N, C-alpha and C positions, 0 to 999 in steps of 0.2 A: 678348464683343467681337469687332466686325466688322473683319475682314481689311481694311486700304486699298486702294488699287490700287496698282500699280508707282509708284514715287517714294519721295521723301524720309521721308514719315508710313510707308511701305512697310518701308523700313530701320530704322527705329525699331521698330517693330510685330516684325519678325523677330528683333532682338535681344534684345525682351523677352520673346517666346514662347520662342528659347531657354535663356534663362537658365531658366527653370522647370524644364529639366533638372537643374539641381543642385541641387533644393529636394528635401528628403528629409521626410518626415511626422516630428513632433516638434521640428524643427527650431525654434530660437531665432533669428529671421532678422532682420537690418538693412533697413530699407526706405528706401532714396536721395529725393533731392528732385530734381525737375526734369521736362522733358517726358517723355524716354524712362522715365524712372523711375516717372511717373504711370501710362504705358501695361501698364508691368509690374505695377504694383499692380491694376489693374483686370482684368491676366490673373490674378492669383494670386487675388483675392477670386471671380473662377467657379472656381477651384481649391476654395477656402477652402467654398463655398455647395455643392458635389460632396460634399464632406467629409475634404477635405485639412486636416490637423491642426497647424497652425503658430503660432508666438506670434511677432508683428512689433515692431520697437522702431523707431520713425520716426525721422528725421532733422531734422524741423523740425514746427511749427504744421501748414502746409500740407499736408506726408504724412501727419501726424496726423490731421487733419481728413477726407483723401480717403478711409483706410484704414479708419476709424471706419463713416462710410458704405456702407463696401464688406462690411460685418460682420466684419472682419479682427481678430481677438482681439488687442491690444496690451497692450504693458509698457514699460518704462521700464529706463533704466541705474541707476536707483537701485534697483531692485525686481532684477534680473539685473547681473552682473558681467561675465559671458564669454557671446560669442556665436557660432554655429555658423558662421554667411555671412552677408555683408552684400552687395544687389545693389543699385546703383549707377551714376549717368552721369558722365560727364565733359565739362568744356570742351574740354580736348585730352588727347591723349596722344604720347608719343615712342615709338621705339622698343624704349626700355627698360622701357615701361610705366608711367614717370613721368607721372604727372598736373597739369595745372592745373584746380581745382574752386571753385565758388562764384560761378558766373556768377547761381544764384538765392538767393543772400543766406545759404545754408545751410552754409557752409565748417566752423565750427567743430563744431557738432552732428555734420555729417557723419564729420567727423576723428575725432572722440572714438567715434561708432558704429564706423568702420572699425578701427579700431586694438583695440577690443573684440574683434572678431570674427576666429575661426581662418584665415578666409579673406575676400577681397573678388575678386568678379567685378563687372565694370567692363560696362555695356551702352552700347553707342553705334554710328554710322554712321561711312564712310570719312571725311567732311568734316573728321570730328577730330581725324585722325591727323597727325603734322605732323613734321620731322625735327631742330628745334630748338621748343622751347615758347617761348610768347611772343606769340605773333600773337595768342592771344586776353589782353584783359587780365588781368593776375593781380591777383587780389583781395586783401588786407591788412585783416584786422579789428583793429581799434584802440578803445581806451576814450575815451569822449566827451571827458575830461576834458583839457586839453592837446591837444589833436587836431592843432591846426597844429605845434607842435613837433616831435608824432611823425613828422609829413608832411615836416618840414626833416630830419630825422634818417634817416627810409628815403631821402629825394632824395641825402642826402651818401653812402649806400652804393651807391645803383643807378648813381651818376654816376661811382661807381670801378669799377664792373662790365663785365662784356664783353655789352653789348646794343646792341639797335640803335637804340634811342632812349629819351626820357625825360620820362614825363610821369604826373602825378598828379592824379586828381578824383576827388573824393568823391562817394561815389554818391548819386543822388536820387532822391525818390519824388515825382514831382510837383515842386511848385515847395518839398518840404521833405526834410531829408538822410533818405537810409534808414536804418532802425535795424533790426538784426538781432534775432533772437528773444530774445538774450541782453542787448539792451539797447545793444548797441553801434554804432559807425558801421563803414561800408567804403570804403577807398579803393582806388581802381582802379589798378592800375600798368601802362602803355600803354609797354609796352617793345618789342613787334616781335620781338625774337629774345633768347633767356638761354642762352649757352651754358655757364654754370655753376650749375644750378638747385640741387644739393645745397649747393654755398657759399650760394648765396645765402639760402636757407630758413634757414640756421643764423644768418646773421648777421641776419636780421629777428627770428628768434623772439626773438634776447637783448636787443631792443632794448625799454627801458622804455616802455610804453603800447603796443605791439603785442600782441595777444592770440593771433594764428596769422595764416598766410599760407593761399594755395589750393594752394601746394604741397602733393603727394602724392605723395613720394619713398620708392619701394621698398615700398610699401603694396600694392599690386593683385596680385593672382595671376594672372587673366586678363580676358581683354579679349573678348567678343563684338563683331565690328562685321557690323552688318546692312547688307546691299547694297540696292538700291531695286529689284530682282527678286523680293526675298522669301527669298532665299538669305541664310548667314552664313558669316562666318571666325572659326575660335577661333586666340587669340594665348595664347600659356602660360608660365610662367616653366618651369624643371625642377628638381625634378620636378614634370611636368604635371599641371593639377587637371584633372579626367575628370567626364563627366556622369554621373548616377547611374543614367540610366535613357535 
């Protein structure tokens, strides 16, 4: 894959390329969904073609199709229960490495794969780093049946929370509602600023009709931040997660 010129795409490429340093032969590897995760999959496909032996678990139909086209060996969570590592992007991350994900519509499968993995490495660029989560709309996956009632209950929760605004929009795909791989709707919560993401994540999860939210709280182990000049910065938990090469 050709390295982009300096700029936003170079930043994504740099983060994705650096993530390869965490991949070891023989790994069961979760493959994320999104533009930066797509770059990682393409780079990984090149390594597989060169002889790297790994098995991937995709987090969406989109990622599955891309990985298959790159001849990356694949399996599913029905066939394996534990992964070594997942590499995925994020729509936002804060200083504690809490994330908002789901802009690509795959939040449920992404979270299932992430929580099945021993470690999660996030690949992103500096534009995704925020002091408080919420600038990016928070996706909430809900069942179709009674979705308006579910939206009303969500509104009641967030109206009492410390947020910068309250607006709920059902995600659309053209002139039709967007449908996730699991057959659900997504409600995008436009909140601007969320002061207590851990509390809100728990409240949303308890609502009947809510499948899950795009909050990834205390799941990421490291974040690779790509810069437009092609350099990267590694943000780590303690004990630090280190590259294998």
